[in-house]
Steps between C-alpha positions, in 0.01 A plus 500: 500500500458375145854434376647395165850350494670518159791283384584382149748239627516189285716291733482443873769659716544690824309805375207290386485311832494845663191599298324171577569527871396867511174415325425213737575697817300805389203274429532354851490855632161555336592673174378416154814424297532388138794457266562618143773316309592299197267225377627166629752679724618366836277740696179352356361849432136595535549731199721362224655780293758507222787703652691467171740786572529828688308679222209257490216750474226235440589345837498845662153565351363165622648556845345847518155355422545233770606753763206727425247217487618330823560829684834400648622714786867404449689378195844362590755414229802284589704458180701785346402418142134547597540851644428698184202282406339526843570871535353563155191296592435715808600836353217745556308271736467670836353215705752217538836548672795377291789327674823368348738257668865543404738211572784582260812698581554612142412864424147563377432757231242773540177448308217751447241250624681452832348823622184291546669278762374571852755295691812286461589199712869406498667207670827661616640841587737475204205463262327794664796720413485376141149650451562837669535669162138411422386722789239247615191632672536229762748219551562238764739216566330166551747214467423171337401244755487137596219299657721374780239265639505305173875428522580277802821605672782246492773480763737206453866420436649540152470214258800316372582608241389855583219577257488839329195619309447755224133564430363733233502584133792332326656801329854644474422804717394268784863390536472131415841499332652651814334236716649219290843664510467523880426127512821438308690679778345304787701199611233233516240464773252721312235453236275747316137464398393743225122549488316702237462529125657715231592505133587144387826613337618672818401205720693272264811715527477490882469121499812480285687734733392298804604163357699306759388723787243413771235719338146376434239682292158419649269714284219713635424428865273685743696674779308306766626178342852620418611674817473192728749326267783752545723641775605832344325710239733690267387797294795606280300745285690786335209727592183397685215752536368324807540123542183337636680165519726655763195568718375146449834355607516729805153391607586133454821509706734465203827698518540752219798625297413775251683759296534852631292648219141623475242384753672217696729726712195684638310174556797343680550811717831572328663174611340459844253234381698334222835506324564748218761464225597713198319416175690313225759369748490118516806488727328722760186288472701181562669657804163606641358149455798343673491752786129451564526121482781497754342737755189356668473794742499748210232303321282494810539873564421594141196273487361641824543856379347407164188352657457804724530722193229300324269527798545874549533625139427251221204286607198520270265574790694820574518630146165433330330735752757764405397480136134512602569812708684660205200440276280678754751784544467583132142611539184401326422149636 
């Protein structure tokens, strides 16, 4: 198949890594795959387009010309703000199949151009329910994934002090304030590494709040470099659509504590493969950290279940073929 992946992302994150990995694996499987994105963007696009806003008709026009010229069989858009541009670009074209990936829990509004969409890929059952009102022609659940073979599994005693890690965008909704408050409630023997970047003013406020606590801000770090440095990953997000970092920790043998909101409960098999706590509850987070640190048998059981869940549900080699099969199911190619 001749496939175009579309993403206007201007920073690298879990969703962008997903697009890069999907592109690489589809190429290995013999498909011609190219990327359309922002000039100078993290995806190094083959076609650099403006993507100024959701009503960027010049970008839609340029994209339409590219699709017709290159005769793509499938056009796959991954970012919500690109939906209307891509759907407008393909409106009236009968050849290429149009696929949207939806990774957000938030409700999506109907749009006249969405009638052009041939299929939707969602990452969780909860997100699937959130698009029912669109009456999609076809929809399938394909979870985000992890390349487990690229994350060596660690199995060793806890460090002293026990090292917690929080990896991701540094933003209020990710629960960084709650993590620092939880550290205030822990009676020594613990430290927290915060990895990621965010708005400078918010990062500064967090550093002020963490003054005097064993909290270290380490900046942006690749998961493969960060996970071997920690014992427990915490994800105190108020709402997390999916949580790829949870998969990465599970594959690497790192125990996980996440909030019971959004995607993590499904990933962690509703508490069978990790510990779940209520969002915005630093006291509950501190209790969960203490409990997990004190119970070696529980840690071992949760890690074993987590690794099995990766192998049977979330490995990249299971899920890229599912997307390929969905493309074929939609027809034309």
